[in-house]
C-alpha positions in Angstrom: -4.5 -11.2 -17.7 -4.4 -8.5 -15.1 -2.2 -5.5 -15.9 -0.9 -3.2 -13.1 0.7 0.2 -13.7 3.1 0.8 -10.8 5.8 3.2 -9.6 8.5 1.9 -7.2 7.0 1.6 -3.7 4.0 3.8 -4.4 0.5 3.0 -3.3 0.3 0.6 -6.2 2.5 -1.7 -4.1 -0.7 -2.7 -2.3 -2.2 -4.4 -5.4 1.2 -5.8 -6.4 1.5 -7.4 -3.0 -2.0 -8.8 -3.2 -1.3 -10.3 -6.6 1.8 -12.1 -5.3 0.0 -13.3 -2.2 -2.9 -14.7 -4.3 -0.7 -16.1 -7.0 -2.7 -14.5 -9.7 -1.0 -14.0 -13.1 -0.3 -10.3 -14.0 1.7 -8.0 -16.2 3.6 -5.2 -14.4 4.1 -1.9 -16.2 6.6 0.2 -14.4 6.5 4.0 -14.6 8.8 6.8 -13.5 7.3 9.1 -10.8 5.2 11.1 -11.4 3.9 9.4 -14.5 1.8 12.3 -15.5 5.0 14.3 -16.0 7.3 11.6 -17.5 4.7 9.8 -19.6 2.0 12.1 -20.9 0.3 9.1 -22.6 -0.4 7.7 -19.2 -3.2 10.2 -18.8 -5.1 8.2 -21.5 -4.7 5.1 -19.2 -5.6 6.9 -16.0 -6.9 10.5 -16.3 -5.9 11.1 -12.7 -2.3 10.6 -13.7 -1.7 8.6 -10.5 -0.8 5.0 -9.7 -2.2 2.4 -9.3 -4.1 1.7 -12.5 -5.2 -1.9 -12.7 -7.0 -3.5 -15.7 -8.7 -6.8 -15.5 -10.2 -7.2 -18.9 -12.5 -4.3 -19.4 -12.4 -3.4 -15.7 -10.3 -0.4 -14.7 -9.6 0.5 -11.1 -7.4 3.3 -9.6 -7.9 3.2 -5.8 -5.4 1.0 -4.0 -7.6 -0.1 -1.1 -10.5 -0.8 -3.4 -8.3 -2.9 -5.6 -7.2 -4.9 -2.6 -10.8 -5.7 -1.8 -11.6 -6.5 -5.4 -8.7 -8.9 -5.8 -9.4 -10.6 -2.5 -13.1 -11.1 -3.5 -12.1 -12.1 -7.0 -10.0 -14.9 -5.6 -12.6 -15.9 -3.0 -13.0 -19.3 -4.5 -9.7 -20.3 -3.1 -9.4 -22.4 0.0 -10.5 -20.5 3.1 -7.0 -20.7 4.7 -5.5 -19.0 1.6 -8.2 -16.4 1.1 -7.4 -12.7 1.8 -11.0 -11.6 2.2 -13.6 -12.1 5.0 -17.1 -13.2 4.1 -20.0 -10.8 4.9 -21.5 -13.4 7.3 -18.3 -13.7 9.3 -18.2 -11.9 12.7 -14.9 -10.3 11.7 -16.2 -8.8 8.5 -16.8 -5.3 9.9 -13.3 -5.2 11.5 -11.8 -6.4 8.2 -13.5 -3.6 6.2 -12.6 -1.0 8.8 -8.9 -1.8 8.8 -8.8 -2.3 5.1 -9.8 1.4 4.7 -8.0 2.6 7.8 -4.7 1.8 6.1 -5.4 4.4 3.3 -7.8 6.9 4.8 -6.4 7.2 8.3 -2.7 6.2 8.0 -1.6 7.1 4.5 -3.5 10.5 4.4 -1.3 12.3 7.0 1.8 10.9 5.4 1.0 12.5 2.1 0.7 15.9 3.8 4.0 15.2 5.5 5.6 14.4 2.1 4.1 17.5 0.5 5.4 20.0 3.0 8.8 18.2 3.4 9.5 17.4 -0.3 6.8 18.5 -2.8 6.5 22.2 -2.2 9.0 24.8 -3.4 11.5 25.5 -0.6 9.8 28.7 0.3 6.5 26.9 0.9 7.9 24.0 2.9 6.9 23.9 6.6 8.7 22.1 9.4 5.7 22.8 11.6 3.3 21.0 9.2 5.7 18.1 8.9 6.0 17.8 12.7 2.2 18.1 13.2 1.3 15.4 10.6 4.1 13.1 11.8 2.5 13.3 15.3 -0.9 12.8 13.7 0.2 9.7 11.9 2.0 8.2 14.9 -1.0 8.9 17.2 -3.4 7.0 14.9 -0.9 4.2 14.4 -0.7 3.8 18.2 -4.4 2.9 18.3 -3.4 -0.5 16.7 -1.1 -1.3 19.7 -3.7 -2.9 22.0 -5.1 -5.0 19.2 -1.7 -6.2 18.0 -0.6 -7.1 21.6 -3.4 -9.6 21.5 -3.3 -11.0 18.0 -0.9 -11.4 15.0 -3.1 -9.8 12.4 -5.9 -7.2 12.2 -9.0 -9.3 11.5 -10.3 -12.9 11.5 -7.1 -14.2 13.3 -5.3 -14.5 10.0 -3.6 -12.4 7.3 -6.1 -10.6 5.0 -6.2 -7.7 2.6 -6.6 -5.4 5.6 -3.0 -6.2 6.5 -1.8 -5.4 3.0 -3.5 -2.0 3.3 -2.1 -1.1 6.7 1.2 -2.8 5.8 1.8 -0.4 2.9 1.4 2.5 5.3 4.1 1.0 7.5 6.3 0.6 4.4 5.8 4.3 3.6 6.6 5.2 7.2 9.8 3.2 7.0 10.8 5.1 3.9 10.1 8.3 5.8 12.3 7.3 8.7 9.5 6.8 11.2 9.8 3.0 11.8 12.0 3.6 14.9 9.0 5.3 16.5 6.6 2.4 16.1 5.3 1.0 19.3 6.5 -2.6 20.2 3.5 -4.6 19.0 3.3 -2.5 15.8 7.0 -3.1 15.2 6.6 -6.8 15.7 3.6 -6.8 13.3 5.7 -5.0 10.7 8.4 -7.6 11.0 5.8 -10.3 10.5 4.5 -8.7 7.4 8.0 -8.2 5.8 8.7 -11.9 6.5 5.8 -13.0 4.3 6.8 -14.7 1.0 4.2 -12.6 -0.9 5.7 -9.4 0.4 9.2 -10.4 -0.5 8.1 -11.6 -4.0 6.4 -8.2 -4.6 9.6 -6.3 -3.6 11.7 -8.5 -6.0 9.1 -8.2 -8.7 9.0 -4.4 -8.8 12.8 -4.1 -8.8 13.2 -6.7 -11.6 10.5 -5.1 -13.7 12.0 -1.6 -13.2 15.4 -2.8 -14.3 13.9 -4.6 -17.3 11.9 -1.6 -18.3 14.6 1.1 -17.8 12.9 2.7 -14.8 14.9 3.9 -11.7 14.8 1.3 -8.9 15.3 3.8 -6.1 12.1 5.3 -4.8 12.6 9.0 -3.8 10.3 10.1 -0.9 8.0 12.1 -3.2 7.4 9.1 -5.4 5.1 7.5 -2.8 2.4 10.2 -2.6 
């Protein structure tokens, strides 16, 4: 049984979404954000004090994009039309890996700086200029997807893959930050397609139900998602 430690709409939403898309059984452990503050025992589970933390037997993983790749590969025996990975001998493999990591390293990174200087820092250290700069940085990098998404529905292999989960979370975070209205047309249409997926919708329901059952707040404050 897979166990996922998760905060509402945090980066750990990526593996949660993957688990629902793949139909893998799992246990969801909800935490208040930041877990290293509200649950000191969590540091024994993940010394980084961050989410996600995923356990699959003796395996422990803490990087959301890597977990997406792991889960997609782990479920690789499924029918090809249901698989969320791309085989190394597939011509789309390089694009798949590129966008899988683009979602975290290129899109989520500037958002975390935006969050820090809009919400995390004490008032005297907050910076409207930094927030503006990293908002522009994020949107400029996001716009690079526009030509691709004008031509195809998903990022790689002409089908939904773990790369879309990775990038999709960055769009979810952007929506929480009030940036969705600034998405370019093809990116906006892509985001609507992702939200329409049954796996995405099940993941949203699952985190709220688990939070309610475990006594964790169901509303994700902006600083929760860093």
